[in-house]
VOMI-870449 format. One record per residue: residue number from 1; x, y, z of N, C-alpha, C in turn. Coordinates in steps of 0.05 Angstrom, whole numbers. Example, Ala and Ser with C-alpha at 12.3 -4.5 7.8 and 13.67 -1.06 7.14 Angstrom:
+-----+--------+--------+--------+--------+--------+--------+--------+--------+--------+
! pos !    npx !    npy !    npz !   capx !   capy !   capz !    cpx !    cpy !    cpz !
+-----+--------+--------+--------+--------+--------+--------+--------+--------+--------+
!   1 !    264 !   -114 !    156 !    246 !    -90 !    156 !    264 !    -66 !    156 !
!   2 !    257 !    -45 !    142 !    273 !    -21 !    143 !    258 !      1 !    157 !
+-----+--------+--------+--------+--------+--------+--------+--------+--------+--------+
# end
This chain:
+-----+--------+--------+--------+--------+--------+--------+--------+--------+--------+
! pos !    npx !    npy !    npz !   capx !   capy !   capz !    cpx !    cpy !    cpz !
+-----+--------+--------+--------+--------+--------+--------+--------+--------+--------+
!   1 !    144 !    167 !    857 !    150 !    139 !    845 !    132 !    120 !    854 !
!   2 !    126 !    105 !    835 !    106 !     81 !    837 !    122 !     58 !    855 !
!   3 !    106 !     40 !    866 !    115 !     19 !    883 !    133 !      0 !    865 !
!   4 !    125 !     -5 !    837 !    137 !    -20 !    818 !    169 !     -9 !    814 !
!   5 !    167 !     16 !    808 !    195 !     25 !    804 !    212 !     28 !    828 !
!   6 !    202 !     32 !    852 !    215 !     31 !    875 !    228 !      3 !    880 !
!   7 !    211 !    -15 !    877 !    219 !    -45 !    881 !    243 !    -51 !    863 !
!   8 !    240 !    -43 !    837 !    260 !    -48 !    817 !    285 !    -35 !    823 !
!   9 !    286 !    -10 !    834 !    311 !      2 !    843 !    323 !    -11 !    866 !
!  10 !    308 !    -21 !    884 !    317 !    -33 !    907 !    330 !    -58 !    899 !
!  11 !    316 !    -73 !    882 !    330 !    -99 !    875 !    354 !    -98 !    862 !
!  12 !    355 !    -78 !    840 !    379 !    -71 !    825 !    401 !    -66 !    845 !
!  13 !    396 !    -47 !    863 !    416 !    -39 !    881 !    429 !    -62 !    897 !
!  14 !    411 !    -80 !    908 !    419 !   -104 !    924 !    434 !   -121 !    906 !
!  15 !    426 !   -125 !    882 !    439 !   -143 !    864 !    469 !   -133 !    858 !
!  16 !    473 !   -108 !    852 !    496 !    -96 !    846 !    515 !   -100 !    869 !
!  17 !    505 !    -96 !    894 !    522 !   -100 !    918 !    528 !   -127 !    928 !
!  18 !    514 !   -146 !    916 !    516 !   -171 !    929 !    542 !   -187 !    919 !
!  19 !    555 !   -203 !    934 !    580 !   -217 !    931 !    574 !   -245 !    926 !
!  20 !    548 !   -253 !    935 !    543 !   -282 !    944 !    534 !   -295 !    918 !
!  21 !    552 !   -312 !    908 !    547 !   -324 !    884 !    521 !   -343 !    883 !
!  22 !    517 !   -355 !    905 !    493 !   -372 !    908 !    465 !   -358 !    907 !
!  23 !    468 !   -333 !    921 !    443 !   -317 !    919 !    438 !   -309 !    890 !
!  24 !    460 !   -298 !    875 !    459 !   -293 !    849 !    451 !   -311 !    831 !
!  25 !    458 !   -336 !    835 !    452 !   -358 !    820 !    422 !   -365 !    823 !
!  26 !    411 !   -363 !    846 !    385 !   -366 !    854 !    366 !   -346 !    840 !
!  27 !    378 !   -325 !    840 !    359 !   -301 !    823 !    357 !   -308 !    794 !
!  28 !    382 !   -317 !    784 !    382 !   -325 !    757 !    365 !   -347 !    751 !
!  29 !    360 !   -368 !    767 !    345 !   -388 !    763 !    314 !   -379 !    764 !
!  30 !    310 !   -359 !    782 !    281 !   -351 !    782 !    275 !   -336 !    759 !
!  31 !    294 !   -318 !    749 !    289 !   -302 !    724 !    285 !   -322 !    699 !
!  32 !    302 !   -341 !    698 !    301 !   -361 !    674 !    273 !   -378 !    678 !
!  33 !    262 !   -384 !    700 !    238 !   -398 !    703 !    217 !   -382 !    696 !
!  34 !    217 !   -353 !    701 !    194 !   -336 !    695 !    192 !   -328 !    668 !
!  35 !    215 !   -334 !    652 !    213 !   -326 !    623 !    205 !   -349 !    607 !
!  36 !    204 !   -375 !    616 !    193 !   -397 !    605 !    166 !   -394 !    595 !
!  37 !    156 !   -409 !    575 !    130 !   -406 !    568 !    110 !   -419 !    591 !
!  38 !     90 !   -408 !    595 !     69 !   -417 !    613 !     58 !   -443 !    604 !
!  39 !     53 !   -446 !    582 !     41 !   -471 !    573 !     61 !   -485 !    554 !
!  40 !     62 !   -511 !    558 !     77 !   -529 !    537 !     57 !   -540 !    515 !
!  41 !     63 !   -528 !    492 !     44 !   -536 !    469 !     57 !   -558 !    456 !
!  42 !     38 !   -574 !    441 !     45 !   -598 !    425 !     53 !   -584 !    399 !
!  43 !     67 !   -600 !    385 !     76 !   -595 !    356 !     50 !   -585 !    339 !
!  44 !     28 !   -603 !    341 !      2 !   -594 !    326 !     -7 !   -567 !    335 !
!  45 !     -7 !   -562 !    359 !    -19 !   -538 !    368 !      1 !   -513 !    359 !
!  46 !     28 !   -518 !    363 !     46 !   -497 !    349 !     43 !   -494 !    319 !
!  47 !     37 !   -515 !    306 !     35 !   -513 !    278 !      7 !   -496 !    272 !
!  48 !    -13 !   -500 !    288 !    -38 !   -487 !    283 !    -33 !   -459 !    288 !
!  49 !    -18 !   -451 !    307 !    -15 !   -423 !    314 !     -1 !   -410 !    293 !
!  50 !     23 !   -422 !    279 !     35 !   -411 !    260 !     18 !   -408 !    231 !
!  51 !      0 !   -428 !    229 !    -16 !   -427 !    209 !    -35 !   -402 !    207 !
!  52 !    -46 !   -395 !    233 !    -66 !   -374 !    239 !    -52 !   -349 !    236 !
!  53 !    -24 !   -347 !    244 !    -10 !   -322 !    244 !     -6 !   -314 !    214 !
!  54 !      1 !   -337 !    197 !      3 !   -331 !    168 !    -24 !   -322 !    157 !
!  55 !    -47 !   -334 !    163 !    -71 !   -329 !    152 !    -77 !   -297 !    160 !
!  56 !    -71 !   -288 !    186 !    -75 !   -259 !    193 !    -60 !   -241 !    178 !
!  57 !    -31 !   -248 !    172 !    -14 !   -232 !    158 !    -25 !   -228 !    128 !
!  58 !    -39 !   -248 !    118 !    -50 !   -250 !     90 !    -79 !   -238 !     89 !
!  59 !    -85 !   -230 !    111 !   -114 !   -217 !    111 !   -138 !   -238 !    113 !
!  60 !   -132 !   -261 !    115 !   -152 !   -282 !    113 !   -167 !   -285 !    138 !
!  61 !   -183 !   -267 !    146 !   -198 !   -266 !    170 !   -223 !   -247 !    169 !
!  62 !   -242 !   -248 !    186 !   -264 !   -230 !    188 !   -265 !   -222 !    214 !
!  63 !   -276 !   -193 !    214 !   -277 !   -182 !    240 !   -299 !   -192 !    257 !
!  64 !   -298 !   -192 !    283 !   -317 !   -201 !    302 !   -348 !   -192 !    297 !
!  65 !   -348 !   -169 !    289 !   -372 !   -154 !    285 !   -388 !   -171 !    261 !
!  66 !   -370 !   -173 !    241 !   -385 !   -185 !    216 !   -394 !   -212 !    222 !
!  67 !   -377 !   -227 !    239 !   -387 !   -257 !    243 !   -410 !   -255 !    261 !
!  68 !   -413 !   -238 !    281 !   -437 !   -238 !    294 !   -459 !   -227 !    283 !
!  69 !   -457 !   -211 !    263 !   -479 !   -202 !    245 !   -489 !   -225 !    228 !
!  70 !   -470 !   -241 !    214 !   -477 !   -260 !    198 !   -493 !   -286 !    215 !
!  71 !   -484 !   -287 !    241 !   -497 !   -308 !    257 !   -525 !   -298 !    262 !
!  72 !   -531 !   -274 !    273 !   -553 !   -264 !    275 !   -574 !   -267 !    252 !
!  73 !   -563 !   -261 !    227 !   -581 !   -263 !    205 !   -589 !   -295 !    201 !
!  74 !   -569 !   -312 !    206 !   -571 !   -341 !    200 !   -595 !   -346 !    223 !
!  75 !   -593 !   -337 !    249 !   -613 !   -348 !    267 !   -641 !   -339 !    262 !
!  76 !   -642 !   -314 !    251 !   -668 !   -303 !    245 !   -684 !   -320 !    222 !
!  77 !   -665 !   -332 !    206 !   -680 !   -346 !    185 !   -689 !   -378 !    195 !
!  78 !   -680 !   -380 !    221 !   -686 !   -409 !    232 !   -714 !   -406 !    243 !
+-----+--------+--------+--------+--------+--------+--------+--------+--------+--------+
# end
């Protein structure tokens, strides 16, 4: 068993056995904080992400290899 699995089993066991409301509340706070977004995005940034996701779903994108190829062709013409 890997160390992550063992750690999870140990924590689950300790949580199940605990009767300390303050301890359990502190754990809940830790879990809640770890689930929050790492970055606070502005409304404009969130909108841009949504637009990009829509474009991806609609197939409005080019593969990286294609873009690099086009750039190389363009640079050779310079």
